[in-house]
PABADREN-319739 format. One record per residue (C-alpha): residue number from 1; residue in one letter; chain; y, z negated, x. Coordinates in nm, 2 decimals. Layout:
# residues N
NUM, A, A, Y, Z, X
...
//
This chain:
# residues 397
1, M, A, 1.87, 4.87, -0.26
2, T, A, 1.56, 4.75, -0.07
3, S, A, 1.42, 4.94, 0.22
4, N, A, 1.10, 4.77, 0.32
5, G, A, 0.91, 4.44, 0.30
6, A, A, 1.13, 4.27, 0.56
7, A, A, 1.42, 4.30, 0.32
8, A, A, 1.29, 4.01, 0.11
9, A, A, 1.33, 3.77, 0.40
10, R, A, 1.69, 3.86, 0.47
11, P, A, 1.93, 3.57, 0.39
12, E, A, 2.14, 3.60, 0.07
13, I, A, 2.51, 3.60, 0.12
14, A, A, 2.68, 3.27, 0.04
15, R, A, 2.99, 3.29, -0.17
16, P, A, 3.28, 3.29, -0.12
17, E, A, 3.40, 3.12, 0.19
18, I, A, 3.23, 3.15, 0.53
19, A, A, 2.96, 3.39, 0.42
20, R, A, 2.95, 3.56, 0.76
21, P, A, 2.96, 3.31, 1.04
22, E, A, 2.91, 3.57, 1.31
23, I, A, 3.24, 3.73, 1.20
24, A, A, 3.42, 3.39, 1.15
25, R, A, 3.33, 3.27, 1.50
26, A, A, 3.41, 3.60, 1.68
27, H, A, 3.67, 3.52, 1.95
28, R, A, 3.78, 3.88, 2.02
29, I, A, 3.80, 4.12, 1.73
30, V, A, 3.90, 4.48, 1.68
31, V, A, 4.06, 4.57, 1.35
32, K, A, 4.11, 4.94, 1.25
33, I, A, 4.33, 5.03, 0.96
34, G, A, 4.36, 5.38, 0.81
35, S, A, 4.67, 5.59, 0.72
36, S, A, 4.63, 5.54, 0.34
37, S, A, 4.65, 5.17, 0.38
38, L, A, 4.98, 5.17, 0.57
39, T, A, 5.17, 5.45, 0.40
40, T, A, 5.28, 5.57, 0.06
41, S, A, 5.10, 5.86, -0.10
42, D, A, 5.38, 6.10, -0.01
43, G, A, 5.42, 5.98, 0.35
44, G, A, 5.64, 5.71, 0.49
45, I, A, 5.55, 5.35, 0.58
46, A, A, 5.47, 5.10, 0.30
47, P, A, 5.63, 4.78, 0.43
48, G, A, 5.44, 4.53, 0.21
49, Q, A, 5.11, 4.66, 0.32
50, V, A, 5.20, 4.64, 0.69
51, Q, A, 5.34, 4.29, 0.63
52, K, A, 5.01, 4.16, 0.49
53, L, A, 4.81, 4.31, 0.78
54, V, A, 5.04, 4.16, 1.04
55, D, A, 5.05, 3.81, 0.87
56, T, A, 4.67, 3.80, 0.87
57, L, A, 4.63, 3.91, 1.24
58, A, A, 4.91, 3.67, 1.35
59, G, A, 4.72, 3.39, 1.17
60, A, A, 4.41, 3.48, 1.36
61, R, A, 4.60, 3.47, 1.69
62, A, A, 4.75, 3.13, 1.60
63, G, A, 4.39, 3.01, 1.55
64, G, A, 4.31, 3.10, 1.91
65, R, A, 4.14, 3.44, 1.85
66, E, A, 4.22, 3.76, 2.04
67, V, A, 4.30, 4.07, 1.83
68, V, A, 4.32, 4.44, 1.91
69, L, A, 4.46, 4.66, 1.64
70, V, A, 4.36, 5.03, 1.61
71, S, A, 4.62, 5.18, 1.38
72, S, A, 4.62, 5.52, 1.22
73, G, A, 4.93, 5.63, 1.03
74, A, A, 5.15, 5.80, 1.29
75, I, A, 5.13, 6.14, 1.13
76, A, A, 5.15, 6.01, 0.78
77, A, A, 5.45, 5.80, 0.87
78, G, A, 5.63, 6.10, 1.00
79, L, A, 5.59, 6.32, 0.69
80, S, A, 5.87, 6.17, 0.48
81, P, A, 6.13, 6.16, 0.76
82, L, A, 6.06, 6.53, 0.83
83, G, A, 6.07, 6.63, 0.47
84, L, A, 5.70, 6.73, 0.47
85, R, A, 5.52, 6.70, 0.13
86, S, A, 5.17, 6.68, 0.27
87, R, A, 4.98, 6.65, 0.59
88, P, A, 5.04, 6.97, 0.79
89, R, A, 4.75, 7.19, 0.89
90, D, A, 4.88, 7.33, 1.21
91, L, A, 4.85, 7.13, 1.53
92, A, A, 5.22, 7.17, 1.64
93, T, A, 5.35, 7.02, 1.32
94, Q, A, 5.09, 6.75, 1.33
95, Q, A, 5.21, 6.66, 1.68
96, A, A, 5.57, 6.66, 1.57
97, A, A, 5.50, 6.43, 1.28
98, A, A, 5.30, 6.20, 1.51
99, S, A, 5.59, 6.19, 1.75
100, V, A, 5.83, 6.08, 1.48
101, G, A, 5.59, 5.85, 1.30
102, Q, A, 5.45, 5.67, 1.59
103, G, A, 5.79, 5.53, 1.69
104, L, A, 5.86, 5.42, 1.33
105, L, A, 5.52, 5.26, 1.30
106, M, A, 5.55, 5.07, 1.63
107, G, A, 5.90, 4.96, 1.52
108, Y, A, 5.76, 4.79, 1.21
109, Y, A, 5.48, 4.63, 1.41
110, T, A, 5.71, 4.51, 1.68
111, H, A, 5.95, 4.35, 1.43
112, L, A, 5.69, 4.19, 1.21
113, F, A, 5.48, 4.04, 1.49
114, A, A, 5.80, 3.91, 1.65
115, T, A, 5.86, 3.70, 1.34
116, H, A, 5.54, 3.52, 1.44
117, G, A, 5.65, 3.49, 1.80
118, L, A, 5.41, 3.76, 1.92
119, E, A, 5.46, 4.06, 2.14
120, V, A, 5.29, 4.39, 2.09
121, G, A, 5.18, 4.66, 2.34
122, Q, A, 5.13, 5.02, 2.25
123, V, A, 4.82, 5.18, 2.39
124, L, A, 4.78, 5.56, 2.33
125, L, A, 4.45, 5.70, 2.43
126, T, A, 4.31, 6.05, 2.47
127, V, A, 3.95, 6.16, 2.50
128, D, A, 3.99, 6.17, 2.88
129, D, A, 4.08, 5.80, 2.88
130, V, A, 3.74, 5.71, 2.74
131, T, A, 3.52, 5.96, 2.91
132, R, A, 3.63, 5.99, 3.27
133, R, A, 3.51, 5.71, 3.49
134, G, A, 3.84, 5.62, 3.65
135, H, A, 4.03, 5.64, 3.33
136, Y, A, 3.82, 5.41, 3.12
137, R, A, 3.81, 5.15, 3.40
138, N, A, 4.19, 5.15, 3.40
139, A, A, 4.19, 5.12, 3.02
140, Y, A, 3.97, 4.82, 3.04
141, R, A, 4.20, 4.65, 3.29
142, T, A, 4.50, 4.73, 3.08
143, F, A, 4.35, 4.58, 2.77
144, G, A, 4.23, 4.27, 2.96
145, R, A, 4.57, 4.20, 3.10
146, L, A, 4.75, 4.25, 2.77
147, L, A, 4.52, 4.00, 2.61
148, E, A, 4.55, 3.75, 2.89
149, L, A, 4.93, 3.77, 2.84
150, G, A, 4.89, 3.69, 2.47
151, V, A, 5.00, 4.04, 2.37
152, V, A, 4.85, 4.22, 2.06
153, P, A, 4.75, 4.57, 2.18
154, I, A, 4.81, 4.84, 1.92
155, V, A, 4.59, 5.15, 1.98
156, N, A, 4.61, 5.50, 1.85
157, E, A, 4.49, 5.84, 1.96
158, N, A, 4.77, 6.02, 2.15
159, D, A, 4.82, 6.27, 1.87
160, T, A, 5.15, 6.39, 2.01
161, V, A, 5.01, 6.55, 2.32
162, A, A, 4.64, 6.60, 2.23
163, T, A, 4.52, 6.94, 2.35
164, H, A, 4.24, 6.97, 2.10
165, E, A, 4.29, 6.99, 1.73
166, I, A, 4.31, 6.64, 1.58
167, R, A, 3.96, 6.58, 1.45
168, F, A, 3.84, 6.44, 1.12
169, G, A, 3.80, 6.06, 1.13
170, D, A, 3.86, 6.03, 1.51
171, N, A, 4.02, 5.68, 1.49
172, D, A, 3.72, 5.53, 1.33
173, R, A, 3.51, 5.64, 1.62
174, L, A, 3.79, 5.54, 1.86
175, A, A, 3.79, 5.19, 1.71
176, A, A, 3.41, 5.15, 1.77
177, L, A, 3.45, 5.27, 2.13
178, V, A, 3.75, 5.04, 2.19
179, A, A, 3.55, 4.75, 2.05
180, H, A, 3.28, 4.81, 2.31
181, L, A, 3.54, 4.87, 2.59
182, V, A, 3.71, 4.53, 2.53
183, H, A, 3.38, 4.34, 2.48
184, A, A, 3.48, 4.26, 2.12
185, E, A, 3.25, 4.03, 1.92
186, A, A, 3.33, 4.19, 1.58
187, L, A, 3.48, 4.52, 1.44
188, I, A, 3.66, 4.53, 1.11
189, L, A, 3.72, 4.87, 0.95
190, L, A, 3.99, 4.87, 0.68
191, S, A, 4.06, 5.16, 0.44
192, D, A, 4.14, 5.20, 0.07
193, V, A, 3.78, 5.13, -0.05
194, D, A, 3.67, 4.77, -0.06
195, A, A, 3.31, 4.83, 0.05
196, L, A, 3.03, 5.08, 0.09
197, Y, A, 2.89, 5.18, -0.25
198, T, A, 2.57, 5.35, -0.36
199, G, A, 2.78, 5.62, -0.51
200, H, A, 3.15, 5.70, -0.57
201, P, A, 3.32, 5.36, -0.63
202, R, A, 3.47, 5.48, -0.96
203, L, A, 3.14, 5.55, -1.11
204, P, A, 3.01, 5.26, -1.33
205, E, A, 2.65, 5.29, -1.20
206, S, A, 2.76, 5.25, -0.84
207, R, A, 2.70, 4.92, -0.68
208, R, A, 2.82, 4.75, -0.37
209, V, A, 2.61, 4.75, -0.06
210, T, A, 2.66, 4.40, 0.09
211, D, A, 2.45, 4.44, 0.41
212, V, A, 2.32, 4.72, 0.62
213, W, A, 2.05, 4.62, 0.87
214, S, A, 1.92, 4.97, 0.95
215, D, A, 1.93, 5.33, 0.84
216, D, A, 1.67, 5.24, 0.58
217, D, A, 1.94, 5.06, 0.39
218, L, A, 2.15, 5.37, 0.37
219, E, A, 1.88, 5.57, 0.19
220, G, A, 2.01, 5.70, -0.14
221, V, A, 2.37, 5.60, -0.06
222, D, A, 2.63, 5.87, -0.12
223, I, A, 2.89, 5.86, 0.16
224, S, A, 3.03, 6.21, 0.11
225, N, A, 3.36, 6.11, -0.05
226, R, A, 3.66, 6.22, 0.15
227, G, A, 3.96, 6.02, 0.25
228, S, A, 4.31, 6.03, 0.11
229, A, A, 4.56, 6.31, 0.12
230, V, A, 4.75, 6.15, 0.41
231, G, A, 4.45, 6.04, 0.62
232, T, A, 4.18, 6.23, 0.80
233, G, A, 3.88, 5.99, 0.75
234, G, A, 3.62, 5.94, 0.48
235, M, A, 3.33, 5.70, 0.42
236, I, A, 3.10, 5.91, 0.65
237, T, A, 3.33, 5.85, 0.95
238, K, A, 3.34, 5.47, 0.87
239, V, A, 2.96, 5.46, 0.86
240, D, A, 2.93, 5.66, 1.18
241, A, A, 3.17, 5.42, 1.36
242, A, A, 2.98, 5.12, 1.23
243, K, A, 2.66, 5.27, 1.38
244, I, A, 2.82, 5.32, 1.72
245, A, A, 2.94, 4.96, 1.72
246, T, A, 2.62, 4.80, 1.59
247, S, A, 2.41, 5.01, 1.84
248, A, A, 2.61, 4.82, 2.11
249, G, A, 2.55, 4.48, 1.95
250, I, A, 2.88, 4.45, 1.76
251, P, A, 2.87, 4.34, 1.39
252, T, A, 3.10, 4.55, 1.18
253, V, A, 3.27, 4.48, 0.84
254, L, A, 3.38, 4.77, 0.62
255, T, A, 3.63, 4.68, 0.35
256, S, A, 3.98, 4.75, 0.21
257, A, A, 4.31, 4.65, 0.36
258, A, A, 4.37, 4.43, 0.06
259, Q, A, 4.07, 4.22, 0.17
260, V, A, 4.18, 4.19, 0.53
261, S, A, 4.22, 3.81, 0.52
262, G, A, 3.87, 3.76, 0.39
263, A, A, 3.72, 4.01, 0.63
264, V, A, 3.88, 3.84, 0.93
265, S, A, 3.79, 3.49, 0.82
266, G, A, 3.42, 3.58, 0.75
267, A, A, 3.42, 3.57, 0.38
268, G, A, 3.17, 3.76, 0.18
269, V, A, 3.38, 4.07, 0.12
270, G, A, 3.30, 4.44, 0.18
271, T, A, 2.99, 4.56, 0.36
272, V, A, 2.86, 4.41, 0.69
273, F, A, 2.67, 4.63, 0.93
274, H, A, 2.44, 4.41, 1.14
275, P, A, 2.38, 4.48, 1.51
276, T, A, 2.09, 4.72, 1.58
277, G, A, 2.10, 4.72, 1.96
278, K, A, 2.26, 4.54, 2.25
279, R, A, 2.55, 4.60, 2.47
280, R, A, 2.49, 4.88, 2.72
281, P, A, 2.68, 5.02, 3.02
282, T, A, 3.02, 5.14, 2.90
283, R, A, 2.99, 5.48, 3.06
284, Q, A, 2.67, 5.55, 2.86
285, L, A, 2.84, 5.47, 2.53
286, W, A, 3.13, 5.70, 2.63
287, L, A, 2.90, 5.98, 2.72
288, K, A, 2.70, 5.96, 2.40
289, H, A, 2.98, 5.92, 2.15
290, A, A, 3.31, 6.02, 2.30
291, S, A, 3.25, 6.30, 2.54
292, D, A, 3.26, 6.68, 2.47
293, A, A, 3.01, 6.87, 2.67
294, S, A, 3.16, 7.15, 2.89
295, G, A, 2.82, 7.33, 2.92
296, E, A, 2.45, 7.30, 2.90
297, L, A, 2.16, 7.27, 3.14
298, V, A, 1.82, 7.39, 3.01
299, L, A, 1.53, 7.16, 3.13
300, D, A, 1.16, 7.24, 3.16
301, D, A, 0.92, 7.00, 2.98
302, G, A, 0.85, 6.80, 3.30
303, A, A, 1.22, 6.73, 3.35
304, V, A, 1.26, 6.63, 2.99
305, R, A, 0.98, 6.38, 3.02
306, A, A, 1.12, 6.24, 3.34
307, V, A, 1.48, 6.20, 3.21
308, V, A, 1.38, 6.07, 2.86
309, T, A, 1.08, 5.85, 2.93
310, R, A, 1.11, 5.75, 3.29
311, N, A, 1.49, 5.70, 3.32
312, A, A, 1.49, 5.94, 3.61
313, S, A, 1.77, 6.15, 3.76
314, L, A, 1.78, 6.52, 3.69
315, L, A, 1.68, 6.72, 4.00
316, P, A, 1.74, 7.10, 4.05
317, A, A, 1.37, 7.17, 4.03
318, G, A, 1.37, 7.08, 3.66
319, V, A, 1.66, 7.30, 3.55
320, T, A, 1.57, 7.65, 3.43
321, E, A, 1.91, 7.78, 3.31
322, V, A, 2.28, 7.70, 3.34
323, R, A, 2.51, 7.77, 3.04
324, G, A, 2.89, 7.75, 3.02
325, R, A, 3.16, 7.69, 3.28
326, F, A, 3.21, 7.34, 3.41
327, R, A, 3.32, 7.16, 3.73
328, A, A, 3.15, 6.87, 3.91
329, G, A, 3.22, 6.54, 3.73
330, E, A, 3.23, 6.69, 3.38
331, A, A, 2.99, 6.61, 3.10
332, V, A, 2.71, 6.86, 3.02
333, D, A, 2.44, 6.86, 2.76
334, L, A, 2.08, 6.86, 2.87
335, V, A, 1.86, 7.06, 2.64
336, D, A, 1.49, 7.13, 2.63
337, L, A, 1.33, 7.48, 2.61
338, R, A, 1.35, 7.47, 2.23
339, G, A, 1.72, 7.40, 2.23
340, T, A, 1.71, 7.03, 2.14
341, V, A, 1.98, 6.82, 2.30
342, V, A, 1.79, 6.54, 2.48
343, G, A, 2.06, 6.40, 2.69
344, R, A, 2.42, 6.42, 2.82
345, G, A, 2.54, 6.34, 3.17
346, L, A, 2.81, 6.39, 3.44
347, V, A, 2.71, 6.68, 3.65
348, N, A, 2.74, 6.68, 4.03
349, F, A, 2.79, 7.05, 4.09
350, D, A, 3.02, 7.32, 3.96
351, A, A, 2.85, 7.57, 3.73
352, D, A, 2.87, 7.85, 3.98
353, E, A, 2.69, 7.64, 4.24
354, L, A, 2.38, 7.57, 4.04
355, P, A, 2.20, 7.90, 3.98
356, G, A, 2.10, 7.94, 4.34
357, L, A, 1.95, 7.59, 4.34
358, L, A, 1.73, 7.61, 4.03
359, G, A, 1.36, 7.54, 4.07
360, K, A, 1.40, 7.42, 4.42
361, T, A, 1.32, 7.07, 4.55
362, T, A, 1.60, 6.87, 4.72
363, R, A, 1.41, 6.91, 5.05
364, Q, A, 1.41, 7.29, 5.02
365, I, A, 1.78, 7.29, 4.93
366, A, A, 1.87, 7.07, 5.22
367, A, A, 1.68, 7.29, 5.46
368, E, A, 1.85, 7.61, 5.33
369, L, A, 2.20, 7.48, 5.27
370, G, A, 2.24, 7.15, 5.45
371, N, A, 2.24, 6.79, 5.36
372, G, A, 2.55, 6.81, 5.14
373, Y, A, 2.34, 6.98, 4.87
374, D, A, 2.05, 6.74, 4.86
375, R, A, 2.19, 6.54, 4.57
376, T, A, 2.08, 6.51, 4.21
377, V, A, 2.22, 6.74, 3.95
378, V, A, 2.28, 6.44, 3.72
379, H, A, 2.23, 6.09, 3.85
380, K, A, 2.04, 5.85, 3.61
381, D, A, 2.34, 5.61, 3.61
382, A, A, 2.56, 5.88, 3.47
383, L, A, 2.31, 6.00, 3.21
384, V, A, 2.24, 5.89, 2.85
385, V, A, 1.95, 5.99, 2.64
386, M, A, 2.06, 6.15, 2.31
387, T, A, 1.73, 6.15, 2.12
388, D, A, 1.40, 5.96, 2.08
389, F, A, 1.12, 6.10, 2.28
390, D, A, 0.88, 6.04, 1.99
391, N, A, 1.06, 6.31, 1.80
392, L, A, 1.03, 6.57, 2.08
393, P, A, 0.75, 6.82, 2.09
394, H, A, 0.48, 6.69, 2.32
395, T, A, 0.33, 6.91, 2.59
396, N, A, 0.04, 6.88, 2.83
397, S, A, 0.26, 6.89, 3.13
//
């Protein structure tokens, strides 16, 4: 699969040892493993599979590397003990299974890492922990201290108390966000498929995609296959997670749990997604990939240009309509007059405060209401652009 003329200049992968030096030399890595790689097909933990994972990560720790493990499997591990034949559809039963399974899973991890002389620390995250300013700073400090103490953090979404329905493939995205949060130098996504293929892996005409340098390399690649019966993910969530990580400068390897040793050591296994961007402020990544908007602000064309091309704050004069109910400090989508989402940011006003301010300059607002109202609607430091300006309709304004 070639995408353009530049592809011919890309280096061939050496086989089989250190094919990917950027992975091999990564000091801090995040490893995500899916439910199907940790549990049996009917639920319950598969001890041998967990053992292989732990042995590999403990070996990396012994070599002086820092490891953060993002582990799915709580719900799946709780199925068999609760006598459930398949993953439940209703939220309450999912949460019950997670409550039982998370303890069992952590028990296995605690015991197996202890045989290598390592302690583990459980870190359960919710969306609030990675979107609200104070929360993610606290999460960063927690991870940093755990790693300083030589502990292996084990991360999962807090399925037991999640207030929103558990979403498809969420831990893949969570792993990419955690990789950025902890300043990881590599992300490894493990599932039951050994690489990204041009079609379904079982089809004889499908071939492995060894490297992804840009979206061009994904043209013609079928990523629609779903995950296992006990998991929530599929190939599309892995690719999306890889894009999040690589857009922040973190190389990502996608392979199977059976290839974990080779993936961690930098061998030529699976598919490697190469960085497409550079590290950005953590809050911007959270806003773009981990936040749910509580409402919308409709911007005129001049405000769209200011926000997207000039990195400006959003002022009341540029807002034409307020949609939804939200409070100051929550995330809102910024949309143009045609309904295209152009940005997302943390709003400085409650929804019911804004209608009376629309179209007015900050000087007018201050004169009418006092200096407490002469602030931006969304400050540029709490705003992320969600689209390329070249793709937006151009106007003469």
